[in-house]
C-alpha positions as CSV (number, residue, x, y, z in Angstrom):
1,X,17.0,7.8,-39.0
2,X,15.5,4.7,-40.7
3,X,17.5,1.7,-39.7
4,X,16.7,-1.1,-42.1
5,X,19.9,-3.0,-41.2
6,X,20.6,-2.7,-37.5
7,X,24.2,-3.1,-37.8
8,X,25.2,-1.4,-40.9
9,X,25.2,2.6,-40.8
10,X,26.4,2.9,-44.5
11,X,23.9,0.7,-45.8
12,X,21.2,2.5,-43.7
13,X,22.4,5.8,-45.1
14,X,22.3,4.7,-48.5
15,X,18.7,3.3,-47.9
16,X,17.7,6.7,-46.6
17,X,19.1,8.7,-49.2
18,X,17.1,6.6,-51.7
19,X,14.0,7.3,-49.8
20,X,14.7,10.9,-49.9
21,X,15.1,10.6,-53.5
22,X,11.8,9.2,-54.2
23,X,12.1,5.4,-53.6
24,X,9.0,3.4,-53.0
25,X,8.8,1.5,-49.6
26,X,7.4,-1.7,-51.2
27,X,10.3,-1.8,-53.6
28,X,12.8,-1.0,-50.8
29,X,11.3,-4.0,-48.9
30,X,11.6,-6.3,-52.1
31,X,15.4,-5.1,-52.4
32,X,16.6,-5.1,-48.9
33,X,14.5,-7.9,-47.5
34,X,17.0,-10.6,-48.7
35,X,19.9,-8.7,-47.7
36,X,19.7,-9.1,-43.8
37,X,22.6,-11.5,-43.7
38,X,24.6,-9.9,-46.3
39,X,24.6,-6.6,-44.4
40,X,26.7,-8.4,-41.7
41,X,29.3,-9.5,-44.3
42,X,32.7,-7.8,-45.3
43,X,32.7,-4.9,-47.6
44,X,33.3,-6.7,-51.1
45,X,31.0,-9.8,-50.5
46,X,28.3,-7.7,-49.0
47,X,28.2,-4.8,-51.5
48,X,28.1,-7.1,-54.2
49,X,24.9,-8.8,-52.9
50,X,23.3,-5.2,-52.3
51,X,24.2,-4.4,-55.9
52,X,22.8,-7.4,-57.4
53,X,19.4,-6.9,-55.4
54,X,19.1,-3.2,-56.3
55,X,20.2,-3.6,-59.9
56,X,17.5,-6.2,-60.4
57,X,15.0,-3.9,-59.4
58,X,16.1,-1.2,-61.4
59,X,16.3,-3.6,-64.5
60,X,12.7,-4.6,-63.7
61,X,11.6,-0.9,-63.8
62,X,13.3,-0.3,-67.0
63,X,11.3,-3.2,-68.3
64,X,8.2,-1.9,-67.1
65,X,9.0,1.5,-68.6
66,X,9.7,0.2,-72.0
67,X,6.2,-1.5,-71.8
68,X,4.5,1.9,-70.7
69,X,6.4,3.7,-73.9
70,X,5.2,0.8,-76.3
71,X,1.6,1.9,-75.2
72,X,2.3,5.5,-75.4
73,X,2.3,6.1,-71.8
74,X,5.4,8.4,-71.6
75,X,5.1,10.1,-68.5
76,X,4.4,6.9,-66.6
77,X,7.5,5.6,-68.3
78,X,9.6,8.6,-67.4
79,X,8.7,8.2,-63.8
80,X,9.8,4.5,-63.6
81,X,13.0,5.3,-65.5
82,X,13.9,7.9,-62.9
83,X,13.1,5.5,-60.0
84,X,15.2,3.0,-61.8
85,X,18.2,5.6,-61.9
86,X,17.8,6.3,-58.1
87,X,18.4,2.5,-57.7
88,X,21.2,2.4,-60.0
89,X,23.3,5.2,-58.4
90,X,22.4,3.8,-54.8
91,X,24.0,0.6,-55.8
92,X,26.9,2.0,-57.8
93,X,28.1,4.5,-55.2
94,X,28.7,1.6,-52.6
95,X,30.8,-0.3,-55.0
96,X,34.8,0.0,-54.6
97,X,36.7,2.0,-57.2
98,X,37.5,-0.1,-60.0
99,X,35.3,-3.0,-59.3
100,X,34.0,-5.0,-62.1
101,X,30.9,-3.7,-63.9
102,X,30.8,-0.3,-62.0
103,X,31.5,1.9,-64.9
104,X,28.9,0.1,-67.0
105,X,26.4,0.4,-64.1
106,X,27.1,4.2,-63.7
107,X,26.2,4.6,-67.6
108,X,23.0,3.0,-67.0
109,X,22.1,5.3,-64.3
110,X,22.8,8.1,-66.5
111,X,21.1,6.7,-69.4
112,X,17.8,6.0,-67.3
113,X,18.0,9.4,-65.7
114,X,18.1,11.3,-68.8
115,X,15.5,9.0,-70.4
116,X,13.2,9.6,-67.4
117,X,13.3,13.4,-67.2
118,X,12.9,13.7,-70.9
119,X,9.8,11.4,-71.0
120,X,8.4,12.7,-67.7
121,X,8.8,16.3,-69.1
122,X,10.6,17.6,-66.1
123,X,11.8,21.1,-65.9
124,X,15.6,20.0,-66.0
125,X,18.2,20.1,-68.8
126,X,21.7,18.7,-68.8
127,X,24.4,21.4,-69.6
128,X,28.1,21.3,-70.0
129,X,30.1,24.2,-68.8
130,X,33.8,24.5,-70.3
131,X,36.5,23.7,-67.9
132,X,40.0,23.6,-69.3
133,X,40.6,21.2,-71.8
134,X,37.5,19.5,-70.5
135,X,34.0,20.4,-69.1
136,X,31.8,20.1,-66.0
137,X,28.2,18.9,-66.4
138,X,25.2,20.2,-64.8
139,X,21.5,20.1,-64.5
140,X,19.8,23.4,-65.3
141,X,16.1,24.0,-63.6
142,X,14.4,27.1,-64.7
143,X,12.5,29.4,-62.0
144,X,8.8,29.0,-62.6
145,X,6.8,32.1,-63.4
146,X,9.6,34.4,-64.0
147,X,10.0,36.3,-67.2
148,X,13.6,37.3,-68.1
149,X,16.3,37.0,-66.0
150,X,16.0,35.1,-62.7
151,X,18.2,34.6,-59.6
152,X,20.0,31.3,-59.5
153,X,21.6,28.9,-56.7
154,X,24.7,26.8,-57.8
155,X,24.4,23.6,-55.9
156,X,27.4,21.2,-55.3
157,X,27.9,17.7,-54.2
158,X,29.5,16.2,-51.0
159,X,32.2,13.7,-51.2
160,X,30.3,10.8,-52.8
161,X,27.0,12.3,-54.2
162,X,26.0,13.2,-57.7
163,X,24.1,16.0,-59.3
164,X,21.1,13.7,-59.9
165,X,20.9,12.7,-56.3
166,X,20.6,16.4,-55.2
167,X,18.2,16.9,-58.0
168,X,16.0,14.1,-56.6
169,X,16.0,15.1,-53.0
170,X,14.3,18.0,-54.2
171,X,15.9,21.5,-53.7
172,X,15.7,22.8,-57.4
173,X,12.0,22.0,-57.6
174,X,11.5,23.8,-54.4
175,X,13.5,26.8,-55.4
176,X,11.7,26.8,-58.8
177,X,8.4,27.4,-57.1
178,X,10.0,30.4,-55.3
179,X,11.1,32.2,-58.4
180,X,14.8,30.9,-58.2
181,X,16.5,28.8,-60.8
182,X,19.2,26.1,-60.1
183,X,22.3,24.8,-61.5
184,X,23.3,21.3,-59.8
185,X,26.8,20.4,-60.9
186,X,29.2,17.5,-60.6
187,X,32.2,19.5,-59.6
188,X,36.0,17.8,-59.9
189,X,35.9,14.7,-57.7
190,X,32.4,13.9,-58.2
191,X,29.8,12.3,-60.4
192,X,30.5,12.4,-64.2
193,X,33.6,14.8,-63.5
194,X,35.3,11.9,-61.7
195,X,34.0,9.0,-63.4
196,X,34.0,10.0,-67.1
197,X,36.2,13.1,-67.2
198,X,39.0,12.0,-64.7
199,X,38.7,15.3,-62.9
200,X,40.0,15.0,-59.2
201,X,38.7,17.1,-56.5
202,X,40.9,20.3,-55.5
203,X,41.1,22.2,-52.3
204,X,40.8,25.5,-54.1
205,X,37.3,25.3,-55.1
206,X,37.2,28.9,-56.3
207,X,39.1,27.7,-59.3
208,X,36.3,25.6,-60.8
209,X,33.5,27.8,-59.2
210,X,34.7,30.9,-61.0
211,X,34.3,28.9,-64.5
212,X,30.7,28.1,-63.5
213,X,30.2,31.8,-62.8
214,X,31.7,32.8,-66.1
215,X,29.3,30.4,-67.8
216,X,26.3,31.6,-66.0
217,X,26.9,35.2,-66.7
218,X,26.5,34.5,-70.4
219,X,23.2,32.8,-69.8
220,X,20.2,34.7,-71.1
221,X,17.9,33.4,-68.3
222,X,20.3,34.3,-65.4
223,X,20.7,37.7,-63.3
224,X,24.4,37.5,-62.9
225,X,24.1,39.8,-59.8
226,X,21.9,37.4,-57.8
227,X,23.9,34.1,-58.1
228,X,24.3,32.2,-54.8
229,X,25.9,28.7,-54.0
230,X,25.0,25.8,-51.7
231,X,27.0,23.0,-50.6
232,X,26.1,19.6,-48.7
233,X,28.4,17.5,-46.8
234,X,31.7,18.0,-48.1
235,X,30.3,20.8,-50.2
236,X,29.9,22.4,-46.8
237,X,33.7,23.0,-47.4
238,X,33.8,23.6,-51.0
239,X,30.9,26.3,-51.0
240,X,32.4,28.6,-48.3
241,X,36.0,28.2,-50.0
242,X,34.3,29.2,-53.3
243,X,32.2,32.1,-51.8
244,X,35.3,33.3,-49.8
245,X,37.4,33.9,-53.2
246,X,34.8,34.3,-55.8
247,X,33.3,37.8,-55.0
248,X,30.4,37.4,-57.6
249,X,28.5,35.2,-55.4
250,X,25.6,37.1,-54.0
251,X,25.1,34.7,-51.0
252,X,25.9,31.3,-49.6
253,X,24.6,28.3,-47.7
254,X,25.9,24.9,-46.2
255,X,23.8,21.9,-45.5
256,X,25.8,20.5,-43.1
257,X,29.0,22.3,-42.1
258,X,32.4,20.9,-42.9
259,X,34.9,23.5,-41.5
260,X,38.0,21.2,-40.9
261,X,37.6,18.1,-43.0
262,X,41.3,17.5,-42.4
263,X,40.6,16.9,-38.6
264,X,37.7,14.6,-39.8
265,X,40.2,12.4,-41.6
266,X,42.6,12.2,-38.7
267,X,39.7,11.1,-36.4
268,X,38.6,8.5,-39.0
269,X,42.0,6.9,-39.0
270,X,41.3,6.3,-35.4
271,X,37.8,4.8,-36.3
272,X,36.2,7.8,-34.9
273,X,32.8,8.8,-36.6
274,X,30.8,7.0,-39.3
275,X,31.8,6.5,-42.7
276,X,29.7,7.6,-45.8
277,X,30.8,4.7,-48.2
278,X,32.4,1.3,-47.8
279,X,36.0,1.1,-49.0
280,X,36.4,4.6,-47.7
281,X,40.0,5.1,-47.9
282,X,40.2,3.7,-51.4
283,X,37.5,6.1,-52.4
284,X,39.0,9.3,-51.0
285,X,42.3,8.5,-52.8
286,X,40.4,8.0,-56.0
287,X,38.5,11.4,-55.5
288,X,41.6,13.4,-54.7
289,X,44.0,11.7,-56.9
290,X,46.3,10.3,-54.2
291,X,48.4,7.1,-54.7
292,X,47.9,6.0,-51.2
293,X,46.6,7.2,-47.9
294,X,49.6,9.0,-46.7
295,X,49.5,11.3,-49.8
296,X,45.7,11.7,-49.3
297,X,46.4,12.9,-45.6
298,X,48.9,15.4,-47.0
299,X,46.3,16.8,-49.3
300,X,43.6,16.9,-46.5
301,X,45.9,19.3,-44.6
302,X,44.5,22.1,-46.9
303,X,40.9,21.2,-46.6
304,X,39.8,23.4,-43.8
305,X,38.3,26.8,-43.5
306,X,40.4,28.6,-40.9
307,X,41.5,31.8,-42.3
308,X,39.1,31.3,-45.2
309,X,35.5,32.2,-44.1
310,X,36.7,35.6,-43.0
311,X,36.8,36.7,-46.6
312,X,33.1,36.1,-47.2
313,X,31.3,39.6,-47.6
314,X,27.9,38.5,-48.4
315,X,25.0,36.7,-46.5
316,X,25.7,33.4,-45.3
317,X,23.7,30.4,-43.8
318,X,25.2,27.7,-41.8
319,X,23.0,24.6,-41.0
320,X,23.7,21.4,-39.4
321,X,21.8,18.5,-38.0
322,X,22.2,18.3,-34.2
323,X,22.8,14.4,-34.2
324,X,25.1,14.4,-37.3
325,X,27.3,11.4,-36.8
326,X,29.7,12.0,-39.6
327,X,30.8,15.7,-38.9
328,X,30.8,17.2,-35.6
329,X,28.3,19.9,-34.8
330,X,31.2,21.9,-33.4
331,X,32.3,22.7,-37.0
332,X,29.1,24.4,-37.8
333,X,29.5,26.8,-34.7
334,X,33.2,27.5,-35.8
335,X,32.2,28.3,-39.4
336,X,29.4,30.7,-38.1
337,X,31.9,32.5,-35.5
338,X,34.3,33.1,-38.2
339,X,31.9,34.6,-40.6
340,X,32.9,38.1,-39.1
341,X,32.8,40.0,-42.2
342,X,29.4,38.6,-43.4
343,X,27.0,41.4,-43.2
344,X,24.1,38.8,-42.6
345,X,25.0,35.4,-40.9
346,X,22.9,32.9,-39.5
347,X,23.3,29.6,-37.8
348,X,20.6,27.2,-38.0
349,X,20.8,23.9,-35.9
350,X,17.9,21.3,-37.0
351,X,16.6,19.5,-34.1
352,X,14.5,16.5,-33.4
353,X,11.3,18.9,-33.4
354,X,11.6,19.7,-37.2
355,X,13.8,16.8,-38.3
356,X,16.8,16.7,-40.4
357,X,19.2,16.0,-37.5
358,X,21.3,13.6,-39.4
359,X,24.1,14.3,-41.7
360,X,22.9,16.3,-44.6
361,X,19.4,15.8,-43.1
362,X,19.2,12.6,-45.0
363,X,16.8,11.5,-42.3
364,X,14.1,14.1,-43.3
365,X,14.9,16.8,-45.9
366,X,11.6,18.3,-46.2
367,X,11.4,20.7,-43.4
368,X,15.3,21.5,-43.3
369,X,15.3,21.9,-47.1
370,X,12.2,24.2,-46.9
371,X,14.2,26.5,-44.4
372,X,17.1,26.7,-46.6
373,X,15.3,27.5,-49.9
374,X,13.2,30.0,-48.2
375,X,16.2,31.8,-46.9
376,X,17.7,31.5,-50.4
377,X,14.7,33.0,-52.0
378,X,14.7,36.0,-49.5
379,X,18.4,36.8,-50.1
380,X,18.2,36.4,-53.8
381,X,14.9,38.3,-54.4
382,X,12.5,35.2,-55.0
383,X,9.3,34.9,-53.0
384,X,8.1,32.5,-50.4
385,X,4.4,32.8,-50.8
């Protein structure tokens, strides 16, 4: 784990995630250099300083991108807009719920991302999936070199990530090269679903996952018999839950197992384990629609996989970093042990030798991510060479 700030895990996590999403080290230095003292301050004051520094860099990149556009250099402009969106979301996700300017900052993130992928001509399209009286948004990435219907992997967020962050880390592109399409979604409680649609997280993930499969079954480029699901971090709970109760999924994989999230919350009340974001309890109450921590803890009682993963009857891969400081390694082993009805189960623990030992492999996603997408390609009928 790259530790720019010696005493601030949450900020280091954010910096490392940004690097995994394509940040440039010179820009990291320019943004973080002035923040050493701020990293030692209380949440509100410190995160305000973090936002100002990262937002300033993102604004500058947008200005440079506009200059590129004026000269007809659209691909270069797109790359700068995408990097600006990386820095905008890194700043936004550290702010407290309801903090001044957060909504506008998020909208700038969305706008710069969409402008970026358009100008850079990325293999990526924003889609909307009907969900009750509202909709879920996703990023669709088409498999390369496949005529007609292709297999597809649905990818879902953790507690505080977004579909664009997962896109930037690279799994959709890695899969596309292996003949597998991707649909990365903001499920209820994350990204646009939470911030713009007001859709809160629910424990029974199969409810929204089934709507996603309904939509994919009507997609002319998707082989409905070869749809899998992947989840990172808290997605390591949502994915197994969805695969257990939505039989149309052909396989499942978790990038960081999250077998008993209720127990994790009880430990965090005792200050055990690291938090992923500042203002943690305020954030989880917002995500789950709880009025206070007591109500949130009642909701969290349902967020576990005991008695759930036994219902999974398709191939399933459980991965975890051996030094995960947020979610104990024992939960990966428990998920694997309870996959008794999966015809093809595998437990892969990422070690120091290959990298990816931290939570969700944010310390190094390349080798661990390659392992996952190769497994997915093998199970869904893609290719690895």
